[in-house]
N, CA, C and O atoms as a GROMACS GRO file, in nm:
protein
  256
    1MET      N    1   9.861   9.415   8.439
    1MET     CA    2   9.999   9.375   8.454
    1MET      C    3  10.071   9.478   8.541
    1MET      O    4  10.090   9.592   8.498
    2ILE      N    5  10.112   9.440   8.659
    2ILE     CA    6  10.172   9.531   8.756
    2ILE      C    7  10.305   9.588   8.706
    2ILE      O    8  10.335   9.705   8.731
    3GLU      N    9  10.385   9.508   8.636
    3GLU     CA   10  10.515   9.557   8.591
    3GLU      C   11  10.502   9.678   8.500
    3GLU      O   12  10.592   9.761   8.493
    4ALA      N   13  10.389   9.689   8.431
    4ALA     CA   14  10.369   9.799   8.336
    4ALA      C   15  10.308   9.923   8.402
    4ALA      O   16  10.272  10.018   8.333
    5CYS      N   17  10.297   9.923   8.532
    5CYS     CA   18  10.234  10.035   8.603
    5CYS      C   19  10.339  10.109   8.686
    5CYS      O   20  10.362  10.075   8.802
    6PRO      N   21  10.404  10.211   8.628
    6PRO     CA   22  10.508  10.283   8.700
    6PRO      C   23  10.460  10.345   8.832
    6PRO      O   24  10.536  10.356   8.928
    7LEU      N   25  10.334  10.385   8.835
    7LEU     CA   26  10.280  10.445   8.956
    7LEU      C   27  10.288  10.348   9.074
    7LEU      O   28  10.329  10.386   9.183
    8LEU      N   29  10.247  10.224   9.052
    8LEU     CA   30  10.254  10.125   9.160
    8LEU      C   31  10.397  10.088   9.193
    8LEU      O   32  10.428  10.055   9.308
    9ASN      N   33  10.484  10.092   9.094
    9ASN     CA   34  10.624  10.056   9.119
    9ASN      C   35  10.697  10.163   9.200
    9ASN      O   36  10.790  10.131   9.274
   10SER      N   37  10.657  10.289   9.187
   10SER     CA   38  10.729  10.396   9.257
   10SER      C   39  10.661  10.439   9.387
   10SER      O   40  10.727  10.497   9.473
   11SER      N   41  10.534  10.413   9.402
   11SER     CA   42  10.461  10.454   9.523
   11SER      C   43  10.493  10.359   9.638
   11SER      O   44  10.507  10.238   9.620
   12GLN      N   45  10.504  10.418   9.757
   12GLN     CA   46  10.541  10.342   9.876
   12GLN      C   47  10.449  10.380   9.992
   12GLN      O   48  10.391  10.489   9.991
   13PRO      N   49  10.436  10.292  10.091
   13PRO     CA   50  10.358  10.329  10.210
   13PRO      C   51  10.430  10.438  10.290
   13PRO      O   52  10.551  10.453  10.279
   14PRO      N   53  10.356  10.513  10.369
   14PRO     CA   54  10.415  10.621  10.448
   14PRO      C   55  10.532  10.575  10.536
   14PRO      O   56  10.627  10.650  10.556
   15GLU      N   57  10.525  10.455  10.588
   15GLU     CA   58  10.633  10.404  10.673
   15GLU      C   59  10.767  10.401  10.598
   15GLU      O   60  10.872  10.427  10.656
   16TYR      N   61  10.762  10.368  10.471
   16TYR     CA   62  10.882  10.367  10.388
   16TYR      C   63  10.942  10.507  10.380
   16TYR      O   64  11.063  10.525  10.397
   17TRP      N   65  10.857  10.606  10.354
   17TRP     CA   66  10.905  10.744  10.340
   17TRP      C   67  10.958  10.798  10.473
   17TRP      O   68  11.053  10.876  10.473
   18ILE      N   69  10.899  10.758  10.584
   18ILE     CA   70  10.948  10.799  10.716
   18ILE      C   71  11.092  10.751  10.734
   18ILE      O   72  11.178  10.826  10.779
   19ASP      N   73  11.118  10.625  10.697
   19ASP     CA   74  11.253  10.570  10.708
   19ASP      C   75  11.351  10.641  10.615
   19ASP      O   76  11.464  10.670  10.654
   20GLU      N   77  11.308  10.669  10.492
   20GLU     CA   78  11.394  10.739  10.396
   20GLU      C   79  11.428  10.880  10.444
   20GLU      O   80  11.542  10.923  10.434
   21LEU      N   81  11.329  10.950  10.496
   21LEU     CA   82  11.353  11.085  10.548
   21LEU      C   83  11.446  11.081  10.668
   21LEU      O   84  11.537  11.163  10.680
   22LYS      N   85  11.424  10.984  10.756
   22LYS     CA   86  11.507  10.970  10.875
   22LYS      C   87  11.653  10.945  10.836
   22LYS      O   88  11.745  10.998  10.900
   23ARG      N   89  11.674  10.865  10.732
   23ARG     CA   90  11.811  10.839  10.684
   23ARG      C   91  11.881  10.967  10.640
   23ARG      O   92  12.004  10.976  10.645
   24ARG      N   93  11.803  11.064  10.599
   24ARG     CA   94  11.857  11.193  10.553
   24ARG      C   95  11.855  11.299  10.663
   24ARG      O   96  11.883  11.417  10.638
   25GLY      N   97  11.822  11.256  10.785
   25GLY     CA   98  11.824  11.347  10.898
   25GLY      C   99  11.698  11.431  10.914
   25GLY      O  100  11.697  11.529  10.988
   26ILE      N  101  11.591  11.392  10.845
   26ILE     CA  102  11.464  11.464  10.854
   26ILE      C  103  11.368  11.379  10.936
   26ILE      O  104  11.328  11.271  10.893
   27ILE      N  105  11.333  11.427  11.052
   27ILE     CA  106  11.248  11.350  11.143
   27ILE      C  107  11.108  11.408  11.142
   27ILE      O  108  11.086  11.522  11.183
   28VAL      N  109  11.013  11.328  11.095
   28VAL     CA  110  10.872  11.364  11.100
   28VAL      C  111  10.796  11.242  11.151
   28VAL      O  112  10.843  11.129  11.139
   29SER      N  113  10.680  11.265  11.206
   29SER     CA  114  10.602  11.153  11.258
   29SER      C  115  10.517  11.091  11.146
   29SER      O  116  10.481  11.156  11.049
   30LEU      N  117  10.489  10.966  11.165
   30LEU     CA  118  10.403  10.894  11.072
   30LEU      C  119  10.266  10.959  11.066
   30LEU      O  120  10.207  10.974  10.959
   31ARG      N  121  10.216  10.998  11.182
   31ARG     CA  122  10.085  11.063  11.188
   31ARG      C  123  10.083  11.192  11.106
   31ARG      O  124   9.990  11.218  11.031
   32TRP      N  125  10.189  11.275  11.122
   32TRP     CA  126  10.198  11.400  11.047
   32TRP      C  127  10.199  11.373  10.896
   32TRP      O  128  10.128  11.439  10.820
   33LEU      N  129  10.279  11.276  10.854
   33LEU     CA  130  10.290  11.246  10.712
   33LEU      C  131  10.155  11.200  10.656
   33LEU      O  132  10.113  11.247  10.550
   34LYS      N  133  10.088  11.110  10.725
   34LYS     CA  134   9.958  11.060  10.678
   34LYS      C  135   9.853  11.172  10.676
   34LYS      O  136   9.779  11.186  10.578
   35GLU      N  137   9.847  11.251  10.782
   35GLU     CA  138   9.747  11.359  10.789
   35GLU      C  139   9.773  11.466  10.683
   35GLU      O  140   9.679  11.515  10.620
   36THR      N  141   9.898  11.502  10.662
   36THR     CA  142   9.931  11.603  10.562
   36THR      C  143   9.902  11.550  10.422
   36THR      O  144   9.847  11.622  10.339
   37ALA      N  145   9.940  11.427  10.395
   37ALA     CA  146   9.914  11.368  10.264
   37ALA      C  147   9.764  11.364  10.235
   37ALA      O  148   9.721  11.396  10.125
   38THR      N  149   9.685  11.326  10.334
   38THR     CA  150   9.540  11.319  10.316
   38THR      C  151   9.481  11.458  10.296
   38THR      O  152   9.396  11.478  10.209
   39ARG      N  153   9.525  11.554  10.377
   39ARG     CA  154   9.473  11.692  10.367
   39ARG      C  155   9.502  11.752  10.230
   39ARG      O  156   9.418  11.823  10.174
   40LEU      N  157   9.621  11.726  10.177
   40LEU     CA  158   9.660  11.781  10.047
   40LEU      C  159   9.610  11.698   9.929
   40LEU      O  160   9.618  11.741   9.814
   41GLY      N  161   9.558  11.580   9.958
   41GLY     CA  162   9.518  11.489   9.850
   41GLY      C  163   9.641  11.433   9.779
   41GLY      O  164   9.635  11.395   9.662
   42ALA      N  165   9.752  11.428   9.852
   42ALA     CA  166   9.880  11.384   9.795
   42ALA      C  167   9.910  11.240   9.834
   42ALA      O  168  10.017  11.209   9.886
   43CYS      N  169   9.814  11.154   9.809
   43CYS     CA  170   9.833  11.011   9.836
   43CYS      C  171   9.727  10.933   9.761
   43CYS      O  172   9.627  10.987   9.714
   44TYR      N  173   9.751  10.805   9.752
   44TYR     CA  174   9.654  10.714   9.693
   44TYR      C  175   9.600  10.628   9.805
   44TYR      O  176   9.677  10.573   9.883
   45ARG      N  177   9.469  10.614   9.814
   45ARG     CA  178   9.406  10.533   9.918
   45ARG      C  179   9.334  10.417   9.852
   45ARG      O  180   9.254  10.436   9.761
   46MET      N  181   9.364  10.299   9.900
   46MET     CA  182   9.296  10.178   9.853
   46MET      C  183   9.254  10.101   9.977
   46MET      O  184   9.332  10.028  10.038
   47GLY      N  185   9.128  10.118  10.013
   47GLY     CA  186   9.082  10.061  10.139
   47GLY      C  187   9.154  10.130  10.253
   47GLY      O  188   9.148  10.252  10.265
   48ARG      N  189   9.221  10.053  10.337
   48ARG     CA  190   9.295  10.111  10.450
   48ARG      C  191   9.441  10.138  10.416
   48ARG      O  192   9.514  10.195  10.497
   49GLN      N  193   9.483  10.096  10.296
   49GLN     CA  194   9.622  10.115  10.253
   49GLN      C  195   9.643  10.253  10.194
   49GLN      O  196   9.562  10.300  10.114
   50THR      N  197   9.751  10.318  10.233
   50THR     CA  198   9.790  10.448  10.178
   50THR      C  199   9.923  10.432  10.108
   50THR      O  200  10.015  10.370  10.161
   51LEU      N  201   9.933  10.487   9.987
   51LEU     CA  202  10.058  10.490   9.913
   51LEU      C  203  10.090  10.633   9.875
   51LEU      O  204  10.000  10.712   9.845
   52ILE      N  205  10.218  10.666   9.877
   52ILE     CA  206  10.263  10.800   9.840
   52ILE      C  207  10.372  10.784   9.734
   52ILE      O  208  10.466  10.706   9.751
   53SER      N  209  10.358  10.859   9.625
   53SER     CA  210  10.458  10.856   9.519
   53SER      C  211  10.567  10.957   9.550
   53SER      O  212  10.547  11.046   9.633
   54PRO      N  213  10.683  10.947   9.486
   54PRO     CA  214  10.788  11.046   9.507
   54PRO      C  215  10.740  11.188   9.475
   54PRO      O  216  10.775  11.283   9.546
   55THR      N  217  10.661  11.204   9.370
   55THR     CA  218  10.608  11.337   9.334
   55THR      C  219  10.517  11.390   9.444
   55THR      O  220  10.522  11.508   9.477
   56GLN      N  221  10.434  11.304   9.500
   56GLN     CA  222  10.346  11.345   9.609
   56GLN      C  223  10.426  11.379   9.734
   56GLN      O  224  10.390  11.473   9.807
   57LEU      N  225  10.534  11.305   9.761
   57LEU     CA  226  10.617  11.338   9.876
   57LEU      C  227  10.678  11.477   9.858
   57LEU      O  228  10.684  11.554   9.954
   58ASP      N  229  10.721  11.509   9.737
   58ASP     CA  230  10.772  11.644   9.711
   58ASP      C  231  10.664  11.748   9.743
   58ASP      O  232  10.693  11.850   9.806
   59GLN      N  233  10.542  11.722   9.700
   59GLN     CA  234  10.430  11.814   9.725
   59GLN      C  235  10.409  11.832   9.876
   59GLN      O  236  10.387  11.944   9.923
   60ILE      N  237  10.416  11.724   9.950
   60ILE     CA  238  10.397  11.729  10.095
   60ILE      C  239  10.508  11.813  10.160
   60ILE      O  240  10.481  11.899  10.244
   61LEU      N  241  10.631  11.786  10.121
   61LEU     CA  242  10.743  11.857  10.183
   61LEU      C  243  10.744  12.003  10.144
   61LEU      O  244  10.783  12.088  10.225
   62GLU      N  245  10.703  12.035  10.023
   62GLU     CA  246  10.699  12.174   9.979
   62GLU      C  247  10.589  12.253  10.049
   62GLU      O  248  10.595  12.376  10.055
   63SER      N  249  10.489  12.185  10.102
   63SER     CA  250  10.377  12.253  10.167
   63SER      C  251  10.411  12.301  10.307
   63SER      O  252  10.335  12.379  10.365
   64THR      N  253  10.522  12.258  10.362
   64THR     CA  254  10.556  12.294  10.500
   64THR      C  255  10.637  12.421  10.507
   64THR      O  256  10.673  12.464  10.616
   0.00000   0.00000   0.00000
């Protein structure tokens, strides 16, 4: 049951986070976000789909 899975409800694709960061005046490239998330293990991969949770985004931003 998807509704009962908070992880899936809060995780978003990298493109979503790029737009959210841009709205706050933080400009990063999609490539940088994906590569950093993968290098840190701060993402969920399902096939070719990548999802990043808010907690993982914090981890990515704190690593810079």
